[in-house]
C-alpha positions in Angstrom: -8.3 57.0 97.6 -8.7 53.6 99.1 -6.7 50.6 97.8 -8.7 47.4 97.9 -7.5 43.9 97.4 -9.6 41.9 95.0 -10.9 38.6 96.2 -9.6 35.3 94.9 -12.6 34.8 92.6 -12.1 38.3 91.3 -8.4 37.5 90.4 -9.6 34.5 88.5 -11.9 36.8 86.5 -9.1 39.2 85.9 -6.9 36.4 84.6 -9.6 35.5 82.1 -9.9 39.2 81.0 -6.1 39.4 80.5 -6.1 36.2 78.5 -8.8 37.6 76.3 -6.8 40.9 75.8 -3.7 38.9 74.9 -5.6 37.0 72.1 -6.8 40.2 70.5 -3.5 42.0 70.7 -2.4 42.8 74.2 -5.4 45.0 74.8 -4.5 47.5 72.1 -6.8 46.1 69.4 -3.8 45.2 67.2 -4.2 42.0 65.1 -0.8 40.5 65.7 -1.7 37.2 63.9 -3.0 39.0 60.9 0.1 41.2 60.7 2.4 38.1 61.0 0.5 36.4 58.2 0.7 39.4 56.0 4.5 39.8 56.7 5.1 36.1 55.8 2.9 36.5 52.7 4.8 39.6 51.6 8.1 37.7 52.0 6.9 34.7 50.1 5.2 36.5 47.2 8.4 37.6 45.3 9.8 34.1 45.7 6.6 32.5 44.4 6.4 35.0 41.5 10.0 34.1 40.5 9.1 30.4 40.7 5.9 30.9 38.6 7.8 33.0 36.1 10.5 30.3 35.8 7.9 27.6 35.5 6.1 29.6 32.7 9.3 30.2 30.9 10.3 26.5 31.2 6.9 25.4 30.0 7.1 27.9 27.1 10.6 26.6 26.2 9.6 23.0 26.3 6.5 23.7 24.1 8.7 25.6 21.6 11.3 22.9 21.4 8.5 20.4 20.8 7.2 22.5 18.0 10.7 22.8 16.6 11.1 19.0 16.8 7.8 18.4 15.0 8.8 20.8 12.2 12.1 19.0 11.8 10.3 15.6 11.7 8.1 16.9 8.9 11.1 18.3 7.0 12.9 14.9 7.4 9.9 13.1 5.9 9.9 15.3 2.8 13.7 15.2 2.5 13.6 11.4 2.5 11.5 11.4 -0.6 13.9 13.6 -2.4 17.0 11.6 -1.5 15.4 8.2 -2.0 17.1 6.6 -5.0 13.8 4.7 -5.9 12.3 8.1 -6.7 14.7 8.4 -9.6 14.9 4.8 -10.8 11.1 4.4 -11.0 9.6 3.9 -14.4 6.1 5.1 -15.5 4.3 3.1 -18.1 1.1 4.2 -19.8 -1.2 2.7 -22.5 -3.1 4.5 -25.2 -6.0 2.1 -24.7 -6.0 0.8 -21.2 -9.4 -0.9 -21.7 -7.7 -3.4 -24.0 -4.0 -3.4 -22.9 -2.9 -2.1 -19.5 0.7 -2.0 -18.3 2.9 -1.5 -15.3 6.7 -1.1 -15.1 9.6 -1.8 -12.7 12.9 0.1 -12.7 14.3 -2.6 -15.0 12.2 -1.3 -17.9 14.0 0.5 -20.7 12.7 3.9 -21.7 10.8 3.8 -25.0 7.5 2.9 -26.6 5.9 -0.3 -27.9 2.9 -1.0 -30.1 0.9 -4.0 -28.9 -1.8 -5.6 -31.0 -3.9 -8.5 -29.5 -5.5 -11.0 -31.9 -6.7 -13.5 -29.3 -6.8 -13.9 -25.5 -5.7 -16.9 -23.4 -8.6 -19.1 -22.3 -9.1 -22.0 -19.9 -10.3 -25.4 -21.0 -13.9 -26.3 -19.9 -15.8 -29.6 -20.3 -19.5 -30.2 -19.7 -21.1 -33.5 -19.0 -23.9 -34.5 -21.4 -25.8 -36.2 -18.5 -28.5 -34.2 -16.9 -29.5 -34.6 -13.2 -32.8 -33.9 -11.5 -31.3 -32.8 -8.1 -28.1 -32.0 -6.3 -28.4 -35.2 -4.3 -28.8 -37.5 -7.2 -26.3 -40.4 -7.0 -23.7 -40.5 -9.8 -21.4 -43.4 -9.0 -18.1 -44.4 -7.3 -14.6 -45.0 -8.3 -11.5 -42.8 -9.2 -11.2 -39.8 -11.4 -7.8 -39.1 -12.9 -7.0 -35.7 -14.4 -4.0 -35.3 -16.7 -3.0 -31.9 -18.1 -1.7 -31.2 -21.5 -2.8 -30.3 -25.1 -6.1 -31.6 -26.3 -6.8 -32.1 -30.0 -10.5 -31.3 -30.5 -12.7 -30.4 -33.5 -15.9 -28.5 -32.6 -18.8 -28.8 -34.9 -20.2 -25.4 -36.0 -23.7 -25.9 -34.7 -24.0 -29.4 -33.1 -21.7 -30.4 -30.2 -22.9 -34.0 -30.5 -20.9 -34.1 -33.8 -17.7 -32.8 -32.1 -14.7 -35.1 -32.4 -11.9 -35.8 -29.9 -8.7 -35.9 -32.0 -6.1 -36.8 -29.4 -4.2 -35.7 -26.3 -0.5 -34.9 -25.5 0.4 -34.8 -21.8 2.4 -31.9 -20.5 5.9 -32.9 -19.7 6.9 -32.9 -16.0 3.3 -32.5 -14.7 1.9 -35.5 -12.8 -1.7 -36.7 -13.1 -4.0 -35.9 -10.2 -6.7 -38.3 -8.8 -9.9 -37.8 -6.8 -11.6 -40.7 -5.0 -15.4 -40.9 -5.1 -17.0 -43.2 -2.6 -20.3 -43.6 -0.7 -19.6 -40.4 1.2 -19.4 -38.1 -1.8 -21.0 -39.8 -4.7 -23.9 -37.4 -5.2 -23.8 -34.5 -7.8 -23.0 -32.0 -5.1 -20.7 -34.3 -3.3 -18.7 -35.0 -6.4 -18.4 -31.2 -7.1 -17.2 -30.6 -3.6 -14.7 -33.5 -3.7 -13.1 -32.1 -6.9 -12.9 -28.6 -5.6 -11.6 -29.6 -2.1 -8.9 -31.7 -3.7 -7.2 -28.5 -5.0 -5.7 -30.2 -8.1 -6.0 -27.4 -10.6 -9.6 -28.2 -11.6 -12.7 -26.4 -10.6 -16.2 -28.0 -10.7 -19.5 -26.1 -10.9 -23.1 -27.2 -11.1 -25.2 -25.2 -13.6 -28.9 -25.1 -13.2 -30.4 -25.0 -16.6 -34.0 -24.7 -15.3 -35.3 -28.2 -15.9 -32.1 -30.0 -14.9 -28.6 -29.7 -13.5 -25.3 -30.1 -15.4 -21.8 -30.5 -14.2 -19.1 -28.2 -15.7 -15.4 -28.9 -15.2 -12.7 -26.2 -15.9 -8.9 -26.1 -15.7 -7.6 -23.6 -13.2 -4.9 -22.5 -15.6 -5.3 -21.0 -19.1 -3.3 -21.9 -22.1 -3.3 -24.7 -24.7 -1.0 -26.9 -22.6 -3.2 -26.8 -19.6 -6.3 -28.5 -20.9 -7.7 -31.7 -19.2 -7.9 -35.3 -20.0 -10.4 -37.1 -17.7 -10.0 -40.8 -17.1 -12.4 -42.9 -14.9 -12.0 -46.1 -13.0 -15.7 -47.0 -12.4 -16.1 -49.3 -9.4 -19.8 -49.7 -10.1 -20.0 -51.6 -13.3 -16.3 -51.7 -14.2 -17.0 -50.0 -17.5 -14.9 -46.9 -17.6 -16.3 -45.2 -20.7 -20.1 -46.0 -20.9 -22.9 -43.5 -20.1 -23.6 -45.0 -16.7 -22.2 -44.4 -13.2 -19.0 -42.4 -12.7 -17.8 -43.1 -16.3 -20.2 -40.4 -17.4 -17.3 -38.0 -16.6 -14.8 -39.7 -19.0 -13.3 -37.3 -21.5 -10.4 -38.9 -23.3 -9.5 -40.7 -26.6 -11.3 -43.9 -25.5 -14.6 -42.2 -24.5 -14.4 -39.5 -27.1 -17.2 -36.9 -26.9 -20.0 -39.4 -25.9 -20.1 -38.6 -22.2 -18.7 -35.1 -22.1 -17.8 -32.4 -24.6 -15.6 -29.3 -24.8 -17.3 -26.0 -24.2 -14.2 -23.8 -24.3 -10.8 -24.8 -25.7 -7.7 -24.1 -23.7 -5.7 -21.6 -25.8 -2.7 -19.3 -25.6 -3.0 -15.5 -26.1 -1.7 -14.3 -29.4 -0.4 -10.8 -29.8 2.4 -8.7 -31.4 4.9 -6.3 -29.9 6.1 -3.8 -32.6 5.0 -6.4 -35.2 6.8 -9.3 -33.5 4.5 -12.3 -32.9 4.3 -13.4 -29.3 2.2 -16.0 -27.4 1.5 -16.5 -23.8 -0.4 -19.1 -21.7 -1.9 -16.3 -19.6 -3.2 -12.8 -20.3 -0.8 -11.4 -17.8 2.5 -11.2 -19.7 5.6 -10.7 -17.6 8.4 -12.1 -19.7 7.9 -10.5 -23.1 9.6 -7.2 -22.3 12.1 -6.9 -19.4 10.6 -4.8 -16.6 7.0 -4.7 -18.1 3.9 -6.4 -17.0 1.4 -6.3 -19.9 -2.2 -7.2 -19.2 -4.2 -8.3 -22.3 -7.8 -7.4 -21.7 -9.4 -7.6 -25.1 -8.6 -8.0 -28.7 -7.6 -4.9 -30.6 -8.5 -3.5 -34.0 -5.6 -1.1 -33.8 -2.4 -1.5 -31.8 -2.3 0.1 -28.3 0.8 2.2 -27.7 2.7 1.5 -24.5 5.0 4.3 -23.4 7.7 3.9 -20.7 9.1 7.1 -19.3 11.2 8.2 -16.4 9.7 9.6 -13.2 10.3 13.3 -13.9 6.8 14.3 -12.7 7.2 12.3 -9.5 10.6 13.9 -8.9 9.1 17.4 -9.3 6.4 16.5 -6.8 9.0 15.2 -4.3 11.1 18.4 -4.8 8.0 20.6 -4.3 7.1 18.7 -1.1 10.6 19.1 0.2 10.7 22.9 -0.6 7.4 23.3 1.2 8.6 21.4 4.2 11.8 23.5 4.4 9.9 26.8 4.0 7.4 25.7 6.6 10.3 25.0 9.0 11.9 28.4 8.3 8.6 30.1 9.0 8.2 28.2 12.3 11.7 29.1 13.4 11.2 32.8 12.5 8.1 32.8 14.8 9.9 31.0 17.6 12.9 33.3 17.5 11.1 36.6 16.8 11.4 39.9 18.8 8.8 42.5 18.7 10.5 45.9 19.2 7.3 47.7 19.9 5.9 45.4 22.6 9.3 44.0 23.7 7.8 40.5 23.4 10.4 37.9 22.4 10.0 34.4 21.0 10.7 31.5 23.4 13.7 30.3 21.4 15.3 33.8 20.7 19.0 33.3 21.0 18.7 29.6 21.5 22.0 27.9 20.6 20.4 24.6 19.4 18.0 26.4 17.1 20.8 28.6 15.6 23.0 25.5 15.0 20.3 23.5 13.3 19.2 26.3 10.9 22.8 27.1 10.1 23.7 23.5 9.3 20.6 23.2 7.1 21.5 26.3 5.1 25.1 25.0 4.7 23.9 21.6 3.4 21.5 23.2 0.9 24.3 25.3 -0.5 27.0 22.6 -0.5 28.2 20.4 -3.4 26.9 16.8 -3.6 29.2 14.6 -1.7 31.2 12.1 -3.8 29.8 13.0 -7.2 31.3 14.7 -10.2 29.0 15.5 -13.1 27.2 18.2 -15.0 25.7 19.5 -11.7 27.0 19.5 -8.2 24.7 21.8 -6.3 20.9 22.1 -5.9 21.0 25.7 -7.1 22.3 24.4 -10.5 19.2 22.4 -11.1 16.8 25.2 -10.1 16.4 24.7 -6.4 18.0 27.6 -4.5 17.8 29.7 -1.3 16.3 33.1 -1.8 17.2 36.4 -0.1 14.4 35.6 2.5 16.2 32.4 3.5 13.5 30.2 1.9 13.8 27.8 -1.0 12.5 28.6 -4.4 12.2 26.4 -7.5 12.9 27.6 -11.0 10.7 25.2 -13.0 12.3 26.1 -16.3 15.8 25.3 -15.1 14.6 22.1 -13.3 12.7 20.8 -16.3 15.6 21.4 -18.6 18.0 19.6 -16.2 15.7 16.6 -15.9 15.3 16.4 -19.7 18.9 16.8 -20.6 20.9 15.5 -17.6 18.4 13.2 -15.7 21.1 11.0 -14.1 23.0 14.0 -12.9 19.9 15.5 -11.3 19.2 12.2 -9.6 22.8 12.0 -8.4 22.8 15.5 -6.8 19.5 15.0 -5.0 20.1 11.4 -3.9 23.3 12.6 -2.2 21.5 15.4 -0.4 
């Protein structure tokens, strides 16, 4: 054989071939880069899987703890209603005829019943001007209006208000007169109305359209016989304060009588009886007749309405039922979070969790313990009909609870309020 030396350019070509063989696996066809990638991936996979498993477990634990916290929050809300002393001090008041006498009660109300008969309602004093006006912009006059509050003596004619008589007026002690100035800026019918209302002096003014003319109606803001109005005028137009001209047309007092204005509604007190005892009130909302009761007089009665004041037994039962449901829902949630399926081997995310065991144990202990700092007919929830069953959930014996509330209400309240 003959050995030949390759030329320089041939060596360059050979170098290129060798480089190509190196890139594909030293001429053997072996994918070195692929093998290295697979080896690195194989080493990394168990580590990644452990990280992913840890991440999934942590996510599951966090979610489970969030669920547990939410259940505890719901349980706390229902427990607050049971332990709230206001639940037990609350009084419930009802009326046998709420269309005529309605009632509400505070915890100061004594238990019992009352018969309320209404003979008349409190009314507010109203006065109408005799003058009629053709438009809202018609000029009335200028000067000063003075309103004094008190008791008006007045005799209304049965059929003709022109024959009414003004009998006198007694001012209410300690209440100052109020004035309204009428000048060129507000001396129309509408302007006068607005001036009185905007003064906020306890008088309301309204314009009534009677079809062919307008009339001005003045009313006391407060009902009762002692809150009627005397209206005096200082007329700056003709200086006559009681005639039927200018601003004096609003005068309603002993000097003017009923010439310029007349009473359409008398200010009167409400008259009623409580268990036969006569009572009066300047308003139809009576708060001072019976301690703790607000009695609303809505209409006169032909037969007494019976007001009954009772304790909050029904509300207490509702609060207890809500608490029992809250606790049992919590137990169900914990059972799910700490369960173990022997068939599939699947376990709950909080199985064996120390915090969960501690919380549930403390709750069971509290529910079975005596009420702290109280000695009475009852000391434990089980004695009033609320007890843990063999399943670990609460059950209510309504017969026992109803009897306890009826016979030893304060003791039931004391036990539950100290829970």
